[in-house]
C-alpha positions as CSV (number, residue, x, y, z in Angstrom):
1,M,25.4,20.5,128.1
2,K,28.8,20.5,126.5
3,R,30.1,18.2,129.2
4,R,27.3,15.7,128.5
5,L,28.1,15.8,124.8
6,V,31.7,15.1,125.4
7,V,31.0,12.2,127.8
8,A,28.6,10.7,125.2
9,L,31.2,10.9,122.5
10,V,33.9,9.4,124.7
11,F,31.5,6.6,125.6
12,L,30.6,5.9,122.0
13,L,34.3,5.9,121.1
14,A,35.0,3.4,123.9
15,V,32.2,1.1,122.8
16,G,33.3,1.3,119.2
17,L,36.9,0.5,120.2
18,C,35.9,-2.5,122.3
19,G,33.7,-3.8,119.5
20,G,36.5,-3.4,117.0
21,L,38.9,-5.3,119.3
22,I,36.3,-8.1,119.8
23,W,35.7,-8.3,116.0
24,F,39.5,-8.3,115.3
25,N,40.1,-11.1,117.7
26,F,37.3,-13.2,116.3
27,F,38.5,-12.5,112.7
28,R,42.1,-13.3,113.7
29,D,41.2,-16.7,115.3
30,K,39.1,-17.6,112.3
31,M,41.9,-16.9,109.8
32,I,44.4,-18.7,111.9
33,A,42.2,-21.8,112.1
34,Q,41.4,-21.6,108.4
35,F,45.2,-21.3,107.7
36,F,46.1,-24.4,109.7
37,A,43.1,-26.3,108.4
38,T,44.2,-25.9,104.8
39,M,48.0,-25.9,105.4
40,Q,49.8,-28.9,103.7
41,P,52.6,-30.5,105.8
42,P,56.0,-30.5,104.0
43,P,56.8,-33.7,102.1
44,Q,58.8,-36.3,103.9
45,T,62.0,-37.5,102.4
46,V,62.0,-41.3,101.7
47,S,63.8,-43.8,99.5
48,A,61.9,-45.8,97.0
49,A,62.1,-49.1,95.1
50,K,60.2,-50.6,92.3
51,V,58.3,-53.8,92.4
52,E,60.0,-56.2,90.1
53,A,59.3,-59.6,88.5
54,M,62.6,-61.4,88.4
55,A,64.1,-64.8,88.2
56,W,64.1,-66.3,91.7
57,T,66.6,-68.9,92.9
58,P,64.9,-70.5,96.0
59,S,66.9,-72.2,98.6
60,I,66.6,-74.3,101.8
61,G,68.4,-72.9,104.8
62,A,69.8,-75.0,107.6
63,I,72.4,-75.2,110.3
64,G,75.1,-77.9,109.9
65,T,78.1,-79.4,111.6
66,A,81.4,-79.8,109.7
67,K,83.6,-82.8,109.8
68,A,86.6,-83.9,107.8
69,A,85.9,-86.0,104.8
70,N,88.7,-88.2,106.1
71,G,89.2,-87.8,109.9
72,V,90.0,-90.3,112.6
73,E,91.2,-90.5,116.2
74,L,94.4,-92.5,115.7
75,A,94.9,-95.4,118.1
76,V,97.4,-98.2,118.6
77,Q,96.3,-101.7,117.7
78,V,98.6,-103.5,120.1
79,G,100.1,-102.7,123.5
80,G,103.7,-101.7,124.1
81,V,106.1,-99.0,125.2
82,V,106.3,-95.8,123.1
83,K,109.7,-95.6,121.5
84,E,109.3,-92.7,119.0
85,I,106.8,-89.9,118.3
86,N,107.5,-88.7,114.8
87,F,105.1,-85.7,114.6
88,K,104.3,-82.4,116.2
89,P,101.0,-80.6,116.6
90,N,99.6,-79.3,113.3
91,D,102.2,-81.1,111.2
92,R,101.1,-81.9,107.7
93,V,101.8,-85.6,107.2
94,A,101.9,-87.7,104.0
95,A,100.1,-91.0,103.8
96,G,102.2,-93.9,105.1
97,K,104.5,-92.0,107.3
98,V,105.2,-93.6,110.7
99,L,103.7,-91.4,113.3
100,V,104.4,-93.5,116.4
101,Q,106.8,-96.4,116.9
102,L,106.4,-98.8,119.7
103,D,109.3,-100.9,121.0
104,D,109.5,-104.0,118.8
105,A,112.9,-105.5,119.8
106,V,111.3,-108.7,121.1
107,D,109.2,-109.1,118.1
108,R,112.1,-108.7,115.7
109,A,114.0,-111.3,117.7
110,D,111.1,-113.6,117.3
111,L,111.1,-112.8,113.6
112,A,114.7,-113.9,113.3
113,N,113.9,-117.2,115.1
114,V,110.9,-117.8,112.8
115,Q,112.9,-117.0,109.7
116,A,115.4,-119.7,110.7
117,Q,112.6,-122.1,111.1
118,V,111.2,-121.2,107.7
119,K,114.6,-121.9,106.1
120,L,114.8,-125.3,107.8
121,A,111.3,-126.2,106.8
122,E,112.0,-125.1,103.2
123,A,115.1,-127.4,103.1
124,N,113.2,-130.3,104.5
125,F,110.4,-129.8,102.1
126,A,112.8,-129.6,99.1
127,R,114.6,-132.8,100.2
128,S,111.3,-134.6,100.7
129,R,110.0,-133.5,97.3
130,A,113.1,-134.8,95.6
131,L,112.9,-138.2,97.3
132,A,109.2,-138.4,96.7
133,S,109.7,-137.8,93.0
134,R,112.0,-140.9,92.9
135,G,109.6,-142.9,95.1
136,I,112.1,-143.3,98.0
137,T,110.2,-141.5,100.7
138,A,106.7,-142.1,102.0
139,E,103.9,-139.8,100.9
140,A,103.0,-139.1,104.5
141,T,106.5,-137.8,105.2
142,F,106.3,-135.4,102.2
143,E,102.9,-134.1,103.3
144,Q,104.2,-133.6,106.9
145,N,107.2,-131.6,105.7
146,E,104.9,-129.5,103.4
147,A,102.6,-128.7,106.4
148,S,105.6,-127.8,108.5
149,L,106.7,-125.3,105.9
150,A,103.3,-123.8,105.7
151,T,103.1,-123.5,109.5
152,A,106.6,-121.8,109.6
153,R,105.6,-119.3,106.9
154,A,102.3,-118.5,108.7
155,Q,104.3,-117.8,112.0
156,E,106.6,-115.5,110.1
157,A,103.7,-113.6,108.6
158,R,102.1,-113.3,112.1
159,V,105.3,-111.9,113.6
160,R,105.7,-109.5,110.7
161,A,102.1,-108.3,111.2
162,V,102.7,-107.6,114.9
163,I,105.8,-105.6,114.0
164,E,103.8,-103.7,111.4
165,Q,101.1,-102.9,113.9
166,K,103.7,-101.4,116.3
167,A,104.5,-98.8,113.7
168,L,101.5,-96.6,113.6
169,K,101.3,-95.0,110.1
170,A,99.2,-92.1,108.7
171,P,96.2,-93.7,106.9
172,F,96.0,-90.7,104.5
173,S,97.5,-87.3,104.0
174,G,96.4,-84.9,106.7
175,V,97.1,-82.7,109.7
176,A,98.1,-84.2,113.0
177,G,96.7,-83.0,116.3
178,I,98.2,-82.7,119.8
179,P,100.0,-85.9,120.9
180,R,98.3,-87.6,123.8
181,I,101.1,-89.9,124.7
182,D,104.7,-89.6,125.8
183,I,107.9,-91.4,124.9
184,G,108.5,-94.3,127.4
185,Q,104.8,-94.6,128.2
186,Y,103.2,-98.0,128.1
187,V,100.0,-97.9,126.1
188,Q,97.2,-100.4,126.0
189,P,95.5,-101.5,122.7
190,G,93.0,-98.9,121.6
191,T,94.9,-96.0,123.3
192,V,94.2,-92.8,121.3
193,V,97.4,-91.2,120.1
194,A,96.1,-88.0,118.4
195,S,93.4,-86.6,116.2
196,F,94.3,-86.8,112.5
197,Q,92.2,-84.8,110.0
198,D,92.4,-84.2,106.2
199,L,91.2,-80.6,106.1
200,S,91.3,-80.3,102.3
201,S,87.7,-81.4,101.9
202,M,84.9,-81.3,104.5
203,K,81.6,-83.0,105.0
204,V,78.7,-81.1,106.4
205,D,75.8,-82.9,108.2
206,F,72.5,-81.0,108.5
207,T,68.8,-81.6,108.7
208,V,65.8,-80.3,106.8
209,P,62.0,-80.5,107.7
210,E,60.2,-83.5,106.4
211,Q,58.1,-81.2,104.1
212,R,61.3,-80.1,102.3
213,A,62.9,-83.6,102.1
214,G,61.5,-84.1,98.6
215,D,63.3,-81.0,97.3
216,I,66.7,-82.5,98.2
217,R,68.5,-84.3,95.4
218,L,71.9,-85.9,95.2
219,G,74.4,-83.6,93.5
220,Q,72.5,-80.4,94.3
221,E,74.6,-77.4,94.8
222,L,74.8,-75.6,98.1
223,R,76.6,-72.7,99.8
224,A,78.0,-72.7,103.3
225,G,79.7,-70.3,105.6
226,V,80.3,-69.4,109.2
227,T,77.7,-66.5,109.1
228,E,74.4,-66.4,107.4
229,A,75.3,-63.3,105.5
230,D,78.5,-64.7,104.0
231,L,78.4,-68.1,102.4
232,P,81.7,-68.4,100.5
233,F,82.1,-72.1,100.3
234,K,80.5,-74.2,97.6
235,G,79.6,-77.8,97.9
236,R,77.1,-80.5,96.7
237,V,74.7,-83.0,98.4
238,I,76.2,-86.5,98.6
239,G,73.7,-88.2,100.8
240,K,70.2,-88.2,102.3
241,D,68.7,-90.6,104.9
242,P,65.8,-92.6,103.4
243,K,63.7,-92.0,106.5
244,V,62.3,-89.3,108.8
245,D,63.3,-89.1,112.4
246,P,60.0,-89.8,114.2
247,K,61.1,-87.7,117.2
248,T,62.2,-84.5,115.4
249,R,60.3,-84.9,112.1
250,L,63.6,-84.1,110.3
251,V,65.6,-85.8,107.6
252,S,69.4,-86.0,107.8
253,V,71.4,-84.7,104.8
254,Q,75.2,-84.8,104.1
255,A,77.1,-82.5,101.8
256,L,80.7,-82.3,100.6
257,I,82.8,-79.2,100.4
258,E,85.9,-80.0,98.4
259,D,87.7,-76.6,98.5
260,N,89.0,-76.1,102.0
261,K,92.7,-76.2,101.3
262,D,93.3,-73.2,103.5
263,G,91.7,-74.8,106.5
264,S,89.0,-72.1,107.0
265,I,86.5,-74.7,108.1
266,L,87.4,-76.9,111.0
267,P,85.9,-80.2,112.0
268,G,83.1,-79.8,114.6
269,Q,82.3,-76.2,113.5
270,F,78.8,-74.9,113.0
271,L,78.0,-73.8,109.5
272,H,75.1,-72.0,107.9
273,V,74.0,-74.0,104.8
274,E,71.9,-73.0,101.9
275,V,70.8,-75.7,99.4
276,I,70.2,-74.1,96.0
277,L,66.9,-75.2,94.3
278,P,65.9,-74.8,90.6
279,E,65.4,-71.2,89.4
280,Q,61.8,-69.9,89.0
281,P,61.0,-67.1,86.6
282,N,58.7,-64.0,87.1
283,V,58.6,-63.9,90.9
284,V,57.4,-60.6,92.2
285,T,59.9,-59.2,94.7
286,L,60.6,-56.3,97.0
287,P,63.4,-55.2,99.3
288,Q,62.7,-56.6,102.8
289,T,62.9,-53.1,104.2
290,A,59.8,-52.0,102.3
291,V,57.5,-54.3,104.1
292,I,56.0,-53.4,107.5
293,T,54.6,-56.0,109.9
294,S,51.6,-55.1,112.0
295,L,48.9,-56.8,114.1
296,Y,46.7,-56.6,111.0
297,G,49.2,-58.0,108.6
298,D,52.1,-57.0,106.4
299,Y,51.7,-53.8,104.4
300,V,53.7,-51.3,102.2
301,Y,53.4,-47.7,101.2
302,T,52.9,-47.3,97.5
303,I,53.9,-43.9,95.9
304,E,51.4,-42.4,93.5
305,Q,51.0,-39.1,91.7
306,E,48.1,-36.8,92.9
307,E,47.0,-33.3,92.2
308,R,46.7,-31.0,95.2
309,A,46.1,-27.2,95.1
310,G,46.8,-27.3,91.4
311,Q,50.1,-29.1,91.7
312,Q,51.2,-32.6,91.1
313,V,52.6,-34.2,94.3
314,Q,53.7,-37.7,95.3
315,V,51.4,-39.3,97.8
316,V,51.7,-42.6,99.7
317,K,48.9,-45.1,100.1
318,Q,48.8,-48.1,102.5
319,V,48.5,-51.4,100.7
320,F,48.4,-54.8,102.5
321,V,50.4,-57.6,100.9
322,K,50.9,-61.3,101.3
323,T,54.6,-62.3,101.6
324,G,56.4,-65.5,100.8
325,R,60.0,-66.6,100.8
326,R,63.0,-64.5,101.7
327,R,66.4,-64.5,100.0
328,G,69.2,-62.2,101.0
329,G,67.6,-58.7,101.1
330,S,64.7,-59.6,98.9
331,L,61.2,-60.7,99.8
332,E,58.7,-62.5,97.6
333,I,55.3,-60.8,97.2
334,L,52.5,-63.3,96.6
335,S,49.6,-60.8,96.3
336,G,48.8,-57.1,96.7
337,L,51.3,-55.5,94.3
338,N,52.0,-55.6,90.6
339,P,55.4,-55.2,88.8
340,G,56.3,-51.6,88.1
341,Q,54.7,-50.0,91.1
342,Q,56.8,-47.8,93.3
343,V,57.0,-48.3,97.0
344,V,58.7,-46.7,100.0
345,A,61.8,-48.7,100.8
346,S,62.9,-46.7,104.0
347,G,61.6,-43.8,106.1
348,Q,58.1,-45.3,106.7
349,N,58.2,-44.5,110.4
350,K,57.3,-40.9,109.7
351,L,54.5,-41.6,107.2
352,Q,50.8,-42.3,107.3
353,A,48.3,-42.9,104.5
354,G,48.0,-39.7,102.4
355,S,51.3,-38.2,103.3
356,T,53.3,-36.4,100.6
357,V,56.8,-37.6,100.0
358,K,60.0,-36.6,98.3
359,I,62.2,-39.4,96.9
360,D,65.9,-39.4,97.7
361,N,67.7,-42.6,96.5
362,S,71.2,-41.4,97.2
363,I,71.6,-44.4,99.5
364,D,70.5,-47.8,98.1
365,V,68.9,-49.6,101.0
366,T,68.7,-52.8,99.0
367,K,72.5,-53.1,99.3
368,L,72.5,-52.6,103.1
369,D,72.8,-55.5,105.7
370,T,69.2,-56.1,106.7
371,T,70.5,-57.5,110.1
372,K,72.1,-54.2,110.9
373,L,69.0,-52.3,109.8
374,A,66.8,-54.4,112.1
375,N,69.2,-53.6,115.0
376,G,69.1,-49.9,114.2
377,Q,72.7,-49.7,112.8
């Protein structure tokens, strides 16, 4: 009897213990699930920027080709043997300096002969004029001597012109290139001697779409540079074609950059050009890094205050926007935002609508190179 009682008690204790374990496991799982269901993720650290209405200076970007405002391929006008080469590569030469001298010994001998003929013709003409004034000589003889004098002077002028042509002079002040001839070489008329460029001022030829041709005016300011991020050279528009190229639908434009005394821009070099248009007030802008592009459109994360668990927290909301023009690191916002709103400028890759955030603006992303940001640098 006692043994049965002990067995019953042990059985009851075992059943109670098993039931308690089952209840504890159920309670534990329920509490864990409830904890994770109500647990708030930690706020993500992001940088923020304010939507601003600012004065906007629009521009037209293009790619241009530089050329010297004064630049030629120097060539001889007449044939002959090269006697002297009076320049070296990259010499700065003043206007009028003789760069190449062809052998003109024969021409100078011809000049001495012609000058003697001129003197004889002048003497005959003076004698005929004196006799004609006294009515001693015939009028025909006087006219013949006058014509002979004119012919002799014309021959002298011709020989002098040939001699002048055999001395190739710098047409303007500039920089000489590499000589393409040698002393003693016989050159034909039109043989190129060297490139000669005035690098102090440069012209830039570029094109704009026909839709923007009406925005281009003579005298408009522009900036130019070797890279799009750095446009240190200032210039102005000096010409625009009065027609559209029917093949490319582009309009050709020419600008002048007057400050290139250090020779930073070379003829033939590609340049990034930005034509400055009139300033526009109250344009809503954002840093380009704040806008995310998706298949559904461009959007940003706005930062707003919200109460959660009795505390004020900063929460992000997804807002779709319509974007416009770009300039530097700024982007025009046509619709979707109002000035004064705060948006996430960086760190969006770890956010979703409703996420809580913490703002850290120790690094100003608006001052960073957007090209490097796009490349992950």
